[in-house]
C-alpha positions in Angstrom: 19.7 -33.1 45.3 19.5 -33.7 41.5 21.9 -36.6 41.6 20.1 -38.1 44.6 16.8 -38.0 42.8 18.2 -39.1 39.4 15.4 -41.4 38.4 12.6 -38.9 38.9 14.8 -36.0 37.7 15.5 -38.0 34.5 11.8 -37.8 33.5 11.7 -34.1 34.3 14.8 -33.4 32.3 13.3 -35.3 29.3 10.1 -33.3 29.6 12.0 -30.0 29.8 14.2 -31.0 26.8 11.2 -31.7 24.6 9.2 -28.8 25.9 12.1 -26.4 25.2 12.3 -27.5 21.6 8.6 -27.3 21.0 8.3 -23.9 22.7 11.2 -22.5 20.7 9.6 -23.7 17.4 6.2 -22.3 18.4 7.6 -18.9 19.5 9.8 -18.7 16.3 6.8 -19.5 14.1 4.5 -17.1 15.8 7.2 -14.4 15.9 7.8 -14.8 12.1 4.1 -14.4 11.4 3.8 -11.2 13.5 7.1 -9.8 12.2 6.0 -10.4 8.6 2.6 -8.9 9.2 3.8 -5.7 10.9 7.0 -4.8 9.1 6.7 -2.0 6.5 5.4 -2.9 3.1 7.8 -0.4 1.4 5.0 1.6 -0.2 1.9 3.4 1.1 -1.7 2.7 0.3 -3.4 5.2 2.6 -5.5 7.7 0.7 -5.1 5.6 -2.5 -8.2 4.5 -4.5 -8.8 2.4 -7.6 -11.4 3.1 -10.2 -13.8 0.3 -11.2 -14.9 0.9 -14.8 -17.5 -0.8 -16.9 -18.6 -0.5 -20.6 -22.2 -0.3 -21.4 -24.3 0.3 -24.5 -23.1 1.3 -28.0 -20.1 3.5 -28.5 -21.0 7.0 -29.7 -17.6 7.3 -31.4 -16.5 4.1 -33.2 -13.1 5.4 -33.8 -12.3 5.4 -30.0 -10.4 2.4 -28.7 -10.3 1.2 -25.1 -7.0 3.0 -24.7 -8.5 6.3 -25.8 -11.3 6.0 -23.2 -8.9 5.0 -20.4 -6.6 8.0 -21.3 -9.6 10.3 -21.4 -10.7 9.2 -17.9 -7.1 9.5 -16.6 -6.6 13.0 -17.9 -9.9 14.2 -16.4 -9.0 12.6 -13.1 -5.6 14.3 -13.0 -7.4 17.7 -13.3 -9.5 17.1 -10.1 -8.4 19.5 -7.3 -8.5 16.7 -4.7 -6.3 14.3 -6.7 -2.6 14.5 -5.9 -1.4 12.1 -8.6 -2.9 9.4 -10.8 -1.5 6.5 -12.8 -2.7 4.0 -15.5 -1.2 0.5 -15.6 -1.7 -2.9 -17.1 -1.5 -6.1 -15.0 0.7 -4.2 -12.6 -1.1 -3.3 -9.4 0.1 -4.7 -6.0 -2.3 -7.1 -4.4 -4.5 -7.4 -7.4 -3.9 -11.0 -8.6 -3.5 -9.7 -12.2 0.1 -10.3 -13.2 2.5 -10.4 -16.2 5.9 -12.2 -15.8 9.0 -12.5 -17.9 12.6 -13.5 -17.2 15.5 -11.1 -17.3 19.0 -12.5 -17.6 22.5 -11.3 -16.8 25.3 -12.7 -19.0 22.7 -14.6 -21.0 22.4 -17.4 -18.4 21.6 -16.1 -15.0 17.9 -15.3 -15.1 15.3 -14.1 -12.7 11.6 -14.4 -13.2 10.4 -10.8 -12.6 6.9 -9.3 -12.6 6.6 -6.8 -15.4 5.1 -3.4 -14.3 3.7 -1.5 -17.3 2.6 1.8 -15.9 2.6 5.6 -16.5 5.0 7.8 -14.7 2.8 8.6 -11.7 2.7 4.9 -10.6 5.5 5.2 -8.0 4.2 8.5 -6.6 0.7 7.1 -6.2 2.1 4.3 -4.0 5.0 6.5 -2.6 7.6 3.9 -3.4 11.2 4.7 -2.6 13.2 5.9 -5.7 16.3 7.8 -6.5 15.5 11.5 -6.8 18.1 11.8 -9.5 16.6 8.9 -11.6 12.9 8.8 -10.9 10.6 6.4 -12.6 8.6 9.3 -14.2 11.8 10.4 -16.0 13.0 7.1 -17.4 12.7 6.5 -21.2 9.7 4.7 -22.6 10.3 1.2 -23.9 10.0 0.7 -27.7 7.9 -2.5 -27.2 5.8 -3.7 -24.3 7.0 -7.3 -24.4 10.7 -6.7 -25.3 11.3 -3.1 -24.4 14.9 -1.8 -24.0 14.5 0.1 -20.7 13.6 -1.2 -17.2 14.0 -0.1 -13.6 14.5 -3.0 -11.2 13.1 -3.3 -7.7 15.8 -3.7 -5.0 14.7 -7.3 -4.4 15.4 -8.2 -8.1 18.8 -6.3 -7.9 19.7 -8.2 -4.8 18.9 -11.5 -6.6 21.5 -10.7 -9.3 24.1 -9.3 -6.8 24.1 -12.7 -5.0 24.8 -14.5 -8.2 26.9 -12.1 -10.3 30.0 -10.5 -8.8 30.2 -6.8 -9.7 26.5 -6.5 -10.7 25.4 -2.8 -10.7 22.8 -0.6 -12.2 25.1 -0.2 -15.3 25.1 -4.0 -16.0 23.3 -4.7 -19.2 20.4 -7.2 -19.2 18.5 -9.2 -21.8 15.2 -11.1 -21.9 16.0 -14.7 -21.3 16.7 -16.5 -24.6 17.0 -13.2 -26.5 20.7 -12.1 -26.3 20.4 -9.9 -29.3 18.4 -7.1 -27.6 20.1 -5.4 -24.7 17.9 -4.1 -21.9 19.2 -1.0 -20.2 18.7 -0.3 -16.5 17.5 3.2 -15.7 17.6 3.1 -11.9 16.2 1.1 -9.0 13.1 1.2 -6.8 13.6 0.7 -3.1 12.8 -2.6 -1.4 9.2 -3.5 -0.9 6.8 -6.5 -0.6 4.0 -7.1 -3.0 1.7 -7.9 0.0 1.9 -8.3 3.8 2.8 -12.0 3.8 5.2 -11.9 0.9 8.9 -11.7 0.5 10.8 -8.8 -1.1 9.3 -8.3 -4.5 11.3 -9.0 -7.7 9.8 -6.6 -10.2 10.9 -4.8 -13.4 9.3 -1.5 -14.0 8.6 -0.2 -17.6 7.2 3.2 -18.2 4.5 3.5 -20.8 3.1 6.7 -22.4 0.1 7.7 -24.5 1.7 6.4 -27.7 2.5 2.9 -26.3 -1.0 2.7 -24.8 -2.8 3.7 -28.0 -0.7 1.6 -30.4 0.2 -1.5 -28.4 -2.3 -1.8 -25.6 -5.3 -0.3 -27.3 -7.6 -3.4 -26.8 -6.5 -4.5 -23.3 -8.2 -3.6 -20.0 -6.3 -1.1 -17.9 -6.4 -0.2 -14.2 -6.4 3.4 -12.9 -5.3 4.3 -9.4 -5.0 7.7 -7.8 -3.9 9.3 -4.5 -6.1 11.8 -2.8 -4.6 14.8 -1.0 -4.5 13.9 2.7 -6.4 17.0 3.8 -9.2 16.4 1.3 -9.7 12.7 2.1 -12.5 11.7 4.5 -14.5 8.6 5.5 -17.3 9.7 3.1 -15.0 10.5 0.2 -16.1 7.4 -1.7 -19.8 8.4 -1.7 -18.9 12.0 -2.6 -16.7 10.9 -5.5 -19.4 8.7 -7.0 -22.0 11.4 -6.6 -20.0 14.5 -7.7 -16.9 13.5 -9.6 -17.6 10.1 -11.3 -20.3 11.5 -13.7 -17.7 13.9 -15.1 -15.2 11.2 -15.7 -17.4 9.0 -17.9 -16.0 8.8 -21.5 -18.1 7.6 -24.4 -19.6 4.3 -23.2 -17.0 3.8 -20.4 -18.5 4.5 -17.0 -17.2 4.7 -13.4 -19.0 2.0 -11.5 -17.1 2.4 -8.2 -14.0 3.8 -6.5 -12.5 1.4 -4.0 -10.1 2.3 -1.2 -6.9 0.4 -1.7 -6.9 -0.8 1.9 -10.1 -2.7 1.0 -8.4 -4.1 -2.0 -5.6 -5.3 0.2 -8.0 -7.2 2.6 -9.9 -8.8 -0.3 -6.6 -9.9 -1.9 -5.4 -11.5 1.4 -8.8 -13.3 1.8 -8.6 -14.5 -1.8 -5.2 -15.9 -1.3 -6.2 -17.5 2.0 -3.6 -15.6 4.0 -6.0 -14.3 6.5 -7.4 -17.8 7.3 -4.0 -19.3 7.2 -2.5 -16.8 9.7 -5.5 -16.8 12.0 -5.5 -20.7 12.0 -1.7 -20.8 12.7 -2.0 -18.2 15.5 -4.8 -20.1 17.2 -2.9 -23.4 16.9 0.3 -21.9 18.3 -1.5 -20.2 21.2 -3.4 -23.4 22.0 -0.2 -25.4 22.1 1.5 -22.7 24.2 -1.3 -22.8 26.8 -1.2 -26.6 26.9 2.6 -26.6 27.4 2.2 -23.9 30.0 -0.4 -25.9 32.0 1.5 -29.2 31.5 4.8 -27.9 32.7 3.3 -26.1 35.7 1.3 -29.3 36.6 4.5 -31.4 36.5 6.4 -29.2 39.0 3.2 -28.7 41.1 2.7 -32.5 41.5 6.5 -33.0 42.0 6.6 -30.3 44.8 3.4 -31.6 46.5 4.9 -35.1 46.4 7.9 -33.9 48.4 5.8 -32.5 51.3 7.4 -34.8 53.8 10.9 -33.8 52.6 10.0 -30.1 53.1 8.6 -31.0 56.6 11.8 -32.8 57.5 14.0 -29.9 56.4 11.9 -27.5 58.5 12.2 -29.9 61.5 16.0 -29.9 61.0 16.0 -26.1 61.3 15.8 -24.8 57.7 13.8 -21.6 57.2 10.9 -21.4 54.8 12.7 -18.9 52.6 15.8 -21.1 52.3 13.7 -24.2 51.4 11.7 -22.2 48.8 14.9 -20.9 47.1 16.5 -24.3 47.3 13.5 -25.8 45.4 13.4 -23.0 42.9 17.1 -23.3 42.4 16.8 -27.0 41.8 14.0 -26.4 39.2 15.9 -23.7 37.4 19.1 -25.8 37.3 17.1 -28.7 35.8 15.9 -26.3 33.2 19.4 -25.1 32.5 20.7 -28.7 32.1 17.9 -29.6 29.8 18.3 -26.5 27.6 21.9 -27.4 26.7 21.1 -30.4 24.4 17.8 -28.7 23.4 19.9 -25.7 22.1 21.9 -28.0 19.9 18.8 -29.4 18.3 17.3 -25.9 17.8 20.5 -24.6 16.3 20.5 -27.4 13.8 16.9 -26.6 12.9 18.1 -23.0 12.2 20.8 -24.2 9.9 18.4 -26.4 8.1 15.9 -23.5 7.8 13.1 -25.7 9.3 11.1 -22.6 10.3 11.7 -20.9 7.0 8.8 -18.7 5.8 8.2 -17.0 2.5 9.0 -13.5 3.9 11.7 -14.2 6.5 14.9 -16.2 6.5 16.3 -18.0 9.6 18.9 -15.8 11.3 21.0 -16.2 14.4 19.7 -13.0 15.8 16.2 -14.3 15.6 17.4 -17.6 17.2 18.9 -15.8 20.2 15.8 -13.7 20.8 13.5 -16.8 20.6 15.8 -18.8 23.0 15.8 -15.9 25.5 12.0 -15.6 25.3 11.5 -19.4 25.7 13.9 -19.6 28.6 12.2 -16.8 30.5 8.7 -18.3 29.8 9.8 -21.8 31.0 11.5 -20.3 34.0 8.3 -18.6 35.0 6.4 -21.9 34.5 8.9 -23.7 36.7 8.6 -21.0 39.4 4.8 -21.0 39.2 4.8 -24.8 39.5 7.0 -24.7 42.6 6.2 -21.5 44.5 2.6 -22.0 45.4 2.6 -25.7 46.4 5.9 -25.2 48.3 4.3 -22.3 50.2 1.3 -24.5 51.0 3.5 -27.4 52.2 5.5 -25.1 54.5 2.4 -24.0 56.3 1.8 -27.6 57.6 3.4 -28.3 61.0 6.5 -30.6 60.5 5.3 -33.1 63.1 2.0 -33.5 61.3 3.6 -34.0 57.9 6.0 -36.5 59.3 3.3 -38.3 61.1 1.2 -38.6 57.9 4.3 -40.0 56.2 
């Protein structure tokens, strides 16, 4: 049947070939977006809050630096019964847009631009990051200098970067700041894999622990951020208002006041809006779904028209003794066989797109497992479109009396 109708089937095969490639690309793109969005961040921001602090009026104690005021607020906060753990950091919060970068090198030449996390020991516990119980961040030594300290703890993403480029790289491998081979940087452990935000790749961070001495002597004039985790059984939807009414006044230190306490989930949404991720993903999702609907309707329409156009052929087969069920399955088998033939060259094109990382996104790499899943989904969707485009018009055509259909012809 396919060979006998080669001219009309050629156009159908061409359409199926192009539609298969487009459908695969759309499904792969939409799948990457959803996978990236829903896969675990690697840390937890539920029940986490960030203090918003402001300075106002004259200082009552001119000897106090910004660092003294921040530390005073932190110490008072840690004594609150509802607070599980708190941390103070500089340019180091996830999803904040406030960053500090430097380049760490292995063997003086292989460098990785890492985000420097300057934070007190409670930082990883506030965000519940994965760390080695034998070498926790809170127990690592304090660096001697903020910009060129001697101790770091790499994130798993940064460690993987070096492992891919340096055979034998381990947590005992010495590092140095890029361009400064004289000062050796010692690794003190590793933080488990995580992403800095929902649409990002695995983060490449270098953690440095700071204490009161470093804060007072080296960071005294800089602005700090304070975050804390509330005990789950003491958190509630109205915790924010209770905090500002009952706790915030007791945290004020000199002329440093608590202006607000923001749930970190709200901070996450604001950051994604600021970066344009929300609009970008919503736009891409709408475009992909719009194209999928158009492809769906177009493919169904092609087989619908094709089947209605063969009304006299169906009538002739029925007049020659074929049953309705046999004719229906014969038409469906022809359509599915056309899809199978068109998918062979389409798969070759799609596989080359995988090897070229055409659908590469920031947070996901092209993999053959993902390719197979997308091909399976596309084939099933297109098969359903072919069946939908054949089943109903064929059933309608078979209800007409053969003599009437042949007379019309």
